[in-house]
C-alpha positions in Angstrom: 157.1 -28.7 -56.2 156.0 -29.4 -59.8 155.9 -25.7 -60.5 159.5 -25.3 -59.3 160.6 -28.3 -61.5 158.8 -26.7 -64.5 160.6 -23.4 -63.8 163.9 -25.3 -63.6 163.4 -27.0 -67.0 162.4 -23.8 -68.6 165.6 -22.2 -67.3 167.7 -25.1 -68.6 166.0 -24.9 -72.0 166.6 -21.1 -72.1 170.3 -21.6 -71.0 170.9 -24.2 -73.8 169.2 -21.8 -76.3 171.6 -19.0 -75.3 174.6 -21.4 -75.5 173.5 -22.5 -79.0 173.1 -18.9 -80.1 176.6 -18.1 -78.8 178.0 -21.1 -80.7 176.3 -19.9 -84.0 177.6 -16.4 -83.5 181.2 -17.7 -83.0 180.9 -19.8 -86.2 179.8 -16.7 -88.1 
């Protein structure tokens, strides 16, 4: 279960990272 939760948090961090990259690209 903890491994699944760790995978979920990694996916969320990656998702937020992609969103922030998209925001920076639109600002530029």
